[in-house]
C-alpha positions in Angstrom: 194.2 160.5 87.5 196.2 157.4 86.5 195.1 153.9 87.3 197.4 151.2 88.3 196.6 148.7 85.6 198.5 145.9 84.1 198.1 145.4 80.3 198.3 141.8 79.2 197.5 140.0 76.0 193.8 139.4 75.7 192.9 135.7 75.7 189.8 133.5 76.1 190.4 133.7 79.9 189.1 137.3 79.6 186.1 136.4 77.4 183.2 137.0 79.8 184.5 140.4 81.0 185.4 141.5 77.5 181.9 140.8 76.2 180.3 142.4 79.3 182.4 145.6 78.9 181.5 145.6 75.2 177.8 145.3 76.0 178.1 148.2 78.5 179.4 150.3 75.6 176.6 149.1 73.3 174.0 149.9 76.0 175.3 153.5 76.4 174.6 154.2 72.7 177.7 156.2 71.7 180.3 153.5 71.3 179.3 151.4 68.3 176.7 150.7 65.6 176.3 147.2 67.1 173.1 146.6 69.0 174.4 143.7 71.0 177.9 142.6 71.8 179.3 139.8 69.8 179.7 136.3 71.3 183.2 135.5 72.3 183.7 133.2 69.4 182.7 135.9 66.9 184.9 138.5 68.7 187.9 136.0 68.8 187.6 135.2 65.1 187.4 138.8 64.0 190.2 140.3 66.1 193.9 140.0 65.3 195.4 137.9 68.2 198.7 139.8 68.3 197.0 143.2 68.6 194.5 142.8 71.4 195.0 143.5 75.0 193.2 143.5 78.3 193.7 146.0 81.2 193.6 144.4 84.6 193.2 146.3 87.9 195.1 145.6 91.1 192.6 142.7 91.9 193.1 141.1 88.5 189.7 142.2 87.2 189.4 143.2 83.5 188.6 146.9 83.4 189.1 147.5 79.6 190.3 146.1 76.3 191.6 147.1 72.9 191.6 145.0 69.8 192.3 145.5 66.1 191.1 144.1 62.8 192.5 144.2 59.3 190.8 146.9 57.2 191.3 144.9 54.0 192.8 141.6 52.6 194.4 143.6 49.8 198.2 143.7 50.1 198.3 147.5 49.7 196.5 147.8 53.1 198.6 145.3 54.9 199.9 148.0 57.3 196.5 149.4 58.2 194.2 148.2 61.0 191.0 149.5 62.6 190.7 149.3 66.3 188.2 149.5 69.2 188.9 150.4 72.8 186.4 149.9 75.6 186.7 150.7 79.3 184.4 149.5 82.1 182.2 152.4 83.2 183.5 152.2 86.8 187.2 152.5 85.5 186.9 155.5 83.3 189.0 158.5 83.8 191.9 156.6 85.3 194.2 156.2 82.3 193.0 152.7 81.3 192.3 153.6 77.7 195.6 155.4 77.4 197.5 152.3 78.7 195.6 150.1 76.2 196.3 152.4 73.3 200.0 152.6 74.2 200.1 148.7 74.1 198.3 148.7 70.7 200.7 151.3 69.3 203.7 149.3 70.5 202.4 146.0 69.1 201.4 147.4 65.7 204.6 149.3 65.2 206.6 146.2 66.1 204.6 144.4 63.4 205.3 147.0 60.7 201.7 148.5 60.8 201.8 152.1 59.8 198.2 153.2 60.3 195.7 152.6 63.1 192.3 154.0 62.5 188.8 154.1 64.0 185.4 155.7 63.6 184.1 157.4 66.7 180.7 159.0 67.3 181.2 162.8 67.6 179.2 162.6 70.9 181.8 160.4 72.4 184.0 163.3 73.6 186.0 161.2 76.0 187.1 158.8 73.3 188.0 161.6 70.9 190.1 163.2 73.7 192.0 160.1 74.7 192.7 159.3 71.0 194.1 162.9 70.5 196.4 162.4 73.5 197.6 159.1 72.0 198.6 160.8 68.8 195.6 160.2 66.7 194.4 163.0 64.3 191.0 163.7 63.0 190.7 163.0 59.3 187.2 164.1 58.9 183.5 163.4 59.7 181.7 160.7 57.8 178.2 162.2 57.8 175.2 159.9 58.0 177.4 156.9 57.6 175.1 154.5 59.3 171.9 154.0 61.3 171.6 153.1 64.9 168.1 152.4 66.1 166.7 154.0 63.0 168.7 157.2 63.5 171.4 158.3 61.0 174.7 158.8 62.8 178.0 160.5 61.9 181.4 159.2 62.8 184.7 161.0 63.2 187.4 159.2 61.4 190.7 159.2 63.4 194.0 157.8 62.5 197.5 157.4 64.0 200.3 157.2 61.5 203.5 155.7 62.7 206.4 158.1 62.7 208.8 155.1 62.4 207.3 153.2 59.5 206.9 154.3 55.9 
């Protein structure tokens, strides 16, 4: 089922909705090691402005977002970013994440970025599936890579290598 969403550059105008959607993912327990969503200022500072997008439904409401960060300041990794994609619980299963990942791929390829990566909890089957459909491949499982609420968690490392760069 495909949603009729419009993907736009993510700006401060979307701040409240972005933080709320992030917090919903935090609360579900299978989206991030974070225990609270960051403030807008912290989010805004950490994310690359040219590689972050919001999905708006037919009423203009933010129903999802995607954003990327540099993995390193070392020049050898200039073409590698790590991303996150979050969809409002009521908008899931409607193609929102796919539309957001498509926008991210387009922006990163236009900027010469050759690898987009992410760590996904193995329990997050929906995220793994949408990433596979978007051309991401599983690199491997990082076992007991971090703790969440005192419990060791694994992550599945996924990446998408640009077929046009490199």
